[in-house]
DOROVO-790369 format. One record per atom (N, C-alpha, C): residue in three letters; x, y, z; residue number from 1. Coordinates in steps of 0.1 Angstrom, whole numbers, plus 2048, in hexadecimal, padded with zeros to 3 digits. Atoms other than C-alpha are relative to their C-alpha. Last residue first. Layout:
BEGIN
+-----+-----+-----+-----+-----+
!   r !  px !  py !  pz !   k !
+-----+-----+-----+-----+-----+
! ala !   X !   Y !   Z ! NUM !
...
+-----+-----+-----+-----+-----+
% end
This chain:
BEGIN
+-----+-----+-----+-----+-----+
!   r !  px !  py !  pz !   k !
+-----+-----+-----+-----+-----+
! unk ! 7F4 ! 7FD ! 7F8 !  88 !
! unk ! 7E8 ! 9A5 ! 6DE !  88 !
! unk ! 80C ! 806 ! 7F8 !  88 !
! unk ! 802 ! 7F4 ! 7F8 !  87 !
! unk ! 7C8 ! 9A7 ! 6CA !  87 !
! unk ! 80C ! 805 ! 808 !  87 !
! unk ! 800 ! 7F5 ! 809 !  86 !
! unk ! 7D4 ! 98F ! 6AF !  86 !
! unk ! 7FD ! 80D ! 808 !  86 !
! unk ! 7F3 ! 7FD ! 805 !  85 !
! unk ! 7DE ! 976 ! 6C9 !  85 !
! unk ! 801 ! 80C ! 7F8 !  85 !
! unk ! 7F9 ! 7FB ! 7F5 !  84 !
! unk ! 7BC ! 977 ! 6DA !  84 !
! unk ! 80E ! 804 ! 7FC !  84 !
! unk ! 805 ! 7F2 ! 7FD !  83 !
! unk ! 7AB ! 973 ! 6B9 !  83 !
! unk ! 807 ! 806 ! 80B !  83 !
! unk ! 7FA ! 7F7 ! 80A !  82 !
! unk ! 7C1 ! 955 ! 6B1 !  82 !
! unk ! 7FB ! 80E ! 802 !  82 !
! unk ! 7F2 ! 7FE ! 7FD !  81 !
! unk ! 7B8 ! 945 ! 6D2 !  81 !
! unk ! 807 ! 809 ! 7F6 !  81 !
! unk ! 7FF ! 7F7 ! 7F5 !  80 !
! unk ! 793 ! 94A ! 6CC !  80 !
! unk ! 80E ! 803 ! 804 !  80 !
! unk ! 803 ! 7F2 ! 805 !  79 !
! unk ! 796 ! 93B ! 6AA !  79 !
! unk ! 801 ! 80A ! 80B !  79 !
! unk ! 7F5 ! 7FB ! 807 !  78 !
! unk ! 7A7 ! 91D ! 6B9 !  78 !
! unk ! 7FE ! 80E ! 7FA !  78 !
! unk ! 7F5 ! 7FD ! 7F6 !  77 !
! unk ! 78C ! 919 ! 6D3 !  77 !
! unk ! 80C ! 805 ! 7F8 !  77 !
! unk ! 803 ! 7F3 ! 7F9 !  76 !
! unk ! 771 ! 91C ! 6B8 !  76 !
! unk ! 80B ! 803 ! 80A !  76 !
! unk ! 7FE ! 7F4 ! 809 !  75 !
! unk ! 782 ! 902 ! 6A2 !  75 !
! unk ! 7FD ! 80D ! 807 !  75 !
! unk ! 7F1 ! 7FE ! 802 !  74 !
! unk ! 786 ! 8E9 ! 6BF !  74 !
! unk ! 802 ! 80C ! 7F7 !  74 !
! unk ! 7FB ! 7F9 ! 7F3 !  73 !
! unk ! 761 ! 8EF ! 6C9 !  73 !
! unk ! 80F ! 802 ! 7FE !  73 !
! unk ! 805 ! 7F2 ! 800 !  72 !
! unk ! 756 ! 8E8 ! 6A5 !  72 !
! unk ! 806 ! 807 ! 80C !  72 !
! unk ! 7F8 ! 7F8 ! 808 !  71 !
! unk ! 76C ! 8C9 ! 6A3 !  71 !
! unk ! 7FC ! 80E ! 800 !  71 !
! unk ! 803 ! 800 ! 80E !  70 !
! unk ! 75A ! 8BA ! 6C0 !  70 !
! unk ! 80A ! 808 ! 7F8 !  70 !
! unk ! 80B ! 809 ! 802 !  69 !
! unk ! 75E ! 8B1 ! 6E5 !  69 !
! unk ! 7FC ! 7FF ! 7F1 !  69 !
! unk ! 80C ! 7F9 ! 804 !  68 !
! unk ! 780 ! 8C1 ! 6E8 !  68 !
! unk ! 7F6 ! 7F5 ! 7FD !  68 !
! unk ! 80B ! 809 ! 804 !  67 !
! unk ! 7A0 ! 8B7 ! 6FA !  67 !
! unk ! 7F4 ! 808 ! 7FC !  67 !
! unk ! 80D ! 7FB ! 7FB !  66 !
! unk ! 7C0 ! 8CA ! 6FD !  66 !
! unk ! 7F6 ! 7F8 ! 7FA !  66 !
! unk ! 803 ! 803 ! 7F2 !  65 !
! unk ! 7E3 ! 8BC ! 6FB !  65 !
! unk ! 7F4 ! 805 ! 806 !  65 !
! unk ! 7F5 ! 7F9 ! 7F8 !  64 !
! unk ! 7EA ! 8CD ! 6DA !  64 !
! unk ! 7FD ! 7FE ! 80F !  64 !
! unk ! 7F8 ! 7F7 ! 808 !  63 !
! unk ! 7C9 ! 8C1 ! 6CA !  63 !
! unk ! 809 ! 808 ! 809 !  63 !
! unk ! 7F4 ! 7FB ! 7F9 !  62 !
! unk ! 7B6 ! 8A3 ! 6D7 !  62 !
! unk ! 807 ! 809 ! 7F6 !  62 !
! unk ! 7F6 ! 7FC ! 80A !  61 !
! unk ! 792 ! 89B ! 6CB !  61 !
! unk ! 80C ! 806 ! 808 !  61 !
! unk ! 7FB ! 7F2 ! 800 !  60 !
! unk ! 77C ! 888 ! 6E3 !  60 !
! unk ! 80A ! 802 ! 7F6 !  60 !
! unk ! 809 ! 7F9 ! 809 !  59 !
! unk ! 769 ! 867 ! 6DD !  59 !
! unk ! 805 ! 80F ! 7FE !  59 !
! unk ! 7FF ! 806 ! 80D !  58 !
! unk ! 785 ! 850 ! 6EB !  58 !
! unk ! 7F6 ! 807 ! 7F6 !  58 !
! unk ! 7F3 ! 7FD ! 807 !  57 !
! unk ! 78A ! 867 ! 708 !  57 !
! unk ! 800 ! 7FB ! 7F2 !  57 !
! unk ! 7F6 ! 80B ! 800 !  56 !
! unk ! 766 ! 865 ! 713 !  56 !
! unk ! 80C ! 803 ! 7F8 !  56 !
! unk ! 803 ! 80A ! 80A !  55 !
! unk ! 756 ! 888 ! 716 !  55 !
! unk ! 80A ! 7F4 ! 801 !  55 !
! unk ! 7F8 ! 80C ! 800 !  54 !
! unk ! 755 ! 8A1 ! 732 !  54 !
! unk ! 7FB ! 7F6 ! 7F6 !  54 !
! unk ! 808 ! 80C ! 7FF !  53 !
! unk ! 746 ! 8C3 ! 729 !  53 !
! unk ! 809 ! 7F4 ! 800 !  53 !
! unk ! 7FE ! 806 ! 7F3 !  52 !
! unk ! 75C ! 8E1 ! 72F !  52 !
! unk ! 7F7 ! 7F4 ! 803 !  52 !
! unk ! 80C ! 800 ! 7F8 !  51 !
! unk ! 74E ! 8F4 ! 712 !  51 !
! unk ! 800 ! 7FA ! 80D !  51 !
! unk ! 809 ! 7F5 ! 803 !  50 !
! unk ! 76E ! 8FF ! 700 !  50 !
! unk ! 7F3 ! 800 ! 809 !  50 !
! unk ! 7F9 ! 7F4 ! 7FD !  49 !
! unk ! 78A ! 8E9 ! 70F !  49 !
! unk ! 7F6 ! 80C ! 7FE !  49 !
! unk ! 7FF ! 7F8 ! 80B !  48 !
! unk ! 774 ! 8CA ! 70F !  48 !
! unk ! 805 ! 80E ! 804 !  48 !
! unk ! 808 ! 7F4 ! 800 !  47 !
! unk ! 77B ! 8B6 ! 72E !  47 !
! unk ! 802 ! 808 ! 7F3 !  47 !
! unk ! 7F8 ! 7F4 ! 801 !  46 !
! unk ! 788 ! 892 ! 72D !  46 !
! unk ! 7F6 ! 80C ! 7FE !  46 !
! unk ! 807 ! 7F4 ! 804 !  45 !
! unk ! 779 ! 872 ! 73A !  45 !
! unk ! 809 ! 80C ! 7FF !  45 !
! unk ! 7FB ! 7F4 ! 7FB !  44 !
! unk ! 78C ! 851 ! 73C !  44 !
! unk ! 7F8 ! 80C ! 7FA !  44 !
! unk ! 7F6 ! 7FA ! 808 !  43 !
! unk ! 778 ! 832 ! 735 !  43 !
! unk ! 804 ! 80E ! 806 !  43 !
! unk ! 7F2 ! 800 ! 7FB !  42 !
! unk ! 767 ! 81E ! 750 !  42 !
! unk ! 80A ! 807 ! 7F8 !  42 !
! unk ! 7FF ! 7FB ! 7F2 !  41 !
! unk ! 747 ! 815 ! 73F !  41 !
! unk ! 80F ! 800 ! 803 !  41 !
! unk ! 7F3 ! 805 ! 7FA !  40 !
! unk ! 740 ! 810 ! 71A !  40 !
! unk ! 802 ! 807 ! 80D !  40 !
! unk ! 7F7 ! 7F5 ! 7FD !  39 !
! unk ! 71C ! 815 ! 711 !  39 !
! unk ! 80C ! 7FA ! 807 !  39 !
! unk ! 7FB ! 800 ! 7F2 !  38 !
! unk ! 70B ! 7F8 ! 700 !  38 !
! unk ! 809 ! 80C ! 802 !  38 !
! unk ! 7F3 ! 806 ! 7FE !  37 !
! unk ! 6FA ! 801 ! 6DF !  37 !
! unk ! 805 ! 801 ! 80F !  37 !
! unk ! 7F6 ! 7F6 ! 800 !  36 !
! unk ! 6D5 ! 808 ! 6E2 !  36 !
! unk ! 80E ! 7F9 ! 802 !  36 !
! unk ! 7FD ! 7FA ! 7F2 !  35 !
! unk ! 6BF ! 7EA ! 6DB !  35 !
! unk ! 80B ! 80A ! 7FE !  35 !
! unk ! 7F3 ! 805 ! 7FB !  34 !
! unk ! 6B4 ! 7E7 ! 6B7 !  34 !
! unk ! 802 ! 805 ! 80E !  34 !
! unk ! 7F6 ! 7F6 ! 801 !  33 !
! unk ! 68E ! 7ED ! 6B2 !  33 !
! unk ! 80D ! 7FA ! 805 !  33 !
! unk ! 7F6 ! 804 ! 80A !  32 !
! unk ! 678 ! 7CE ! 6AD !  32 !
! unk ! 80C ! 80A ! 7FE !  32 !
! unk ! 7FA ! 80D ! 7FC !  31 !
! unk ! 664 ! 7D2 ! 6CD !  31 !
! unk ! 80B ! 7FC ! 7F6 !  31 !
! unk ! 7F7 ! 7FD ! 7F4 !  30 !
! unk ! 65D ! 7F7 ! 6C6 !  30 !
! unk ! 807 ! 7F3 ! 804 !  30 !
! unk ! 7F4 ! 7F9 ! 804 !  29 !
! unk ! 651 ! 7EF ! 6A3 !  29 !
! unk ! 809 ! 803 ! 80C !  29 !
! unk ! 7F7 ! 809 ! 808 !  28 !
! unk ! 63A ! 7D4 ! 6AF !  28 !
! unk ! 80C ! 807 ! 7FC !  28 !
! unk ! 7FA ! 80A ! 7F7 !  27 !
! unk ! 62B ! 7EA ! 6CA !  27 !
! unk ! 80A ! 7F7 ! 7F9 !  27 !
! unk ! 7F6 ! 7F9 ! 7F9 !  26 !
! unk ! 625 ! 805 ! 6B0 !  26 !
! unk ! 807 ! 7F7 ! 80A !  26 !
! unk ! 7F5 ! 7FD ! 809 !  25 !
! unk ! 613 ! 7ED ! 699 !  25 !
! unk ! 80B ! 807 ! 807 !  25 !
! unk ! 7F9 ! 80D ! 802 !  24 !
! unk ! 5FD ! 7DF ! 6B5 !  24 !
! unk ! 80C ! 803 ! 7F7 !  24 !
! unk ! 7F9 ! 804 ! 7F4 !  23 !
! unk ! 5F4 ! 802 ! 6C0 !  23 !
! unk ! 808 ! 7F3 ! 7FE !  23 !
! unk ! 7F4 ! 7F7 ! 7FE !  22 !
! unk ! 5EC ! 80D ! 69D !  22 !
! unk ! 808 ! 7FC ! 80C !  22 !
! unk ! 7F5 ! 804 ! 80A !  21 !
! unk ! 5D6 ! 7EE ! 698 !  21 !
! unk ! 80C ! 809 ! 801 !  21 !
! unk ! 7FA ! 80D ! 7FC !  20 !
! unk ! 5C3 ! 7F6 ! 6B8 !  20 !
! unk ! 80B ! 7FB ! 7F7 !  20 !
! unk ! 7F8 ! 7FE ! 7F5 !  19 !
! unk ! 5BE ! 81A ! 6AE !  19 !
! unk ! 807 ! 7F4 ! 805 !  19 !
! unk ! 7F4 ! 7F9 ! 805 !  18 !
! unk ! 5B1 ! 810 ! 68C !  18 !
! unk ! 80A ! 803 ! 80B !  18 !
! unk ! 7F8 ! 80A ! 807 !  17 !
! unk ! 599 ! 7F6 ! 69B !  17 !
! unk ! 80D ! 807 ! 7FB !  17 !
! unk ! 7FA ! 809 ! 7F6 !  16 !
! unk ! 58C ! 810 ! 6B4 !  16 !
! unk ! 809 ! 7F6 ! 7F9 !  16 !
! unk ! 7F6 ! 7F8 ! 7F8 !  15 !
! unk ! 587 ! 82A ! 698 !  15 !
! unk ! 807 ! 7F7 ! 80B !  15 !
! unk ! 7F4 ! 7FE ! 808 !  14 !
! unk ! 576 ! 810 ! 682 !  14 !
! unk ! 80B ! 808 ! 807 !  14 !
! unk ! 7FA ! 80D ! 801 !  13 !
! unk ! 55E ! 806 ! 69E !  13 !
! unk ! 80D ! 801 ! 7F8 !  13 !
! unk ! 7FA ! 803 ! 7F3 !  12 !
! unk ! 556 ! 82A ! 6A6 !  12 !
! unk ! 808 ! 7F3 ! 800 !  12 !
! unk ! 7F5 ! 7F8 ! 7FE !  11 !
! unk ! 54F ! 832 ! 682 !  11 !
! unk ! 808 ! 7FD ! 80D !  11 !
! unk ! 7F5 ! 805 ! 80A !  10 !
! unk ! 539 ! 814 ! 67E !  10 !
! unk ! 80C ! 808 ! 801 !  10 !
! unk ! 7FA ! 80D ! 7FA !   9 !
! unk ! 526 ! 81E ! 69E !   9 !
! unk ! 80B ! 7FB ! 7F7 !   9 !
! unk ! 7F8 ! 7FD ! 7F5 !   8 !
! unk ! 522 ! 842 ! 691 !   8 !
! unk ! 806 ! 7F4 ! 806 !   8 !
! unk ! 7F3 ! 7FA ! 805 !   7 !
! unk ! 516 ! 836 ! 66F !   7 !
! unk ! 809 ! 803 ! 80C !   7 !
! unk ! 7F8 ! 80B ! 806 !   6 !
! unk ! 4FC ! 81F ! 680 !   6 !
! unk ! 80D ! 806 ! 7FB !   6 !
! unk ! 7FB ! 808 ! 7F5 !   5 !
! unk ! 4F0 ! 83C ! 696 !   5 !
! unk ! 809 ! 7F4 ! 7FB !   5 !
! unk ! 7F6 ! 7F8 ! 7FA !   4 !
! unk ! 4EC ! 853 ! 678 !   4 !
! unk ! 807 ! 7F8 ! 80C !   4 !
! unk ! 7F5 ! 800 ! 808 !   3 !
! unk ! 4D9 ! 839 ! 665 !   3 !
! unk ! 80C ! 807 ! 806 !   3 !
! unk ! 7FA ! 80D ! 7FE !   2 !
! unk ! 4C1 ! 834 ! 682 !   2 !
! unk ! 80D ! 7FF ! 7F7 !   2 !
! unk ! 7FA ! 800 ! 7F3 !   1 !
! unk ! 4B9 ! 85A ! 682 !   1 !
! unk ! 808 ! 7F2 ! 802 !   1 !
+-----+-----+-----+-----+-----+
% end
């Protein structure tokens, strides 16, 4: 019975020490992370022709006086326009 209690105490101490070390490691990693890049403020916003989400003009794609948030949306919009032309 005494051996069981001793093992339980040793296990609890090791568990506590492990959790404490993990917390210290995690705190150190969080404090050493790079700060997020600064966001630019005041830029012109444009609306994606496909999904109508506003994105900064310098991050948007322009095609024939139309703005898109990504090349995938540009391609989908162009495909839709071609399909409409083929139906007419």
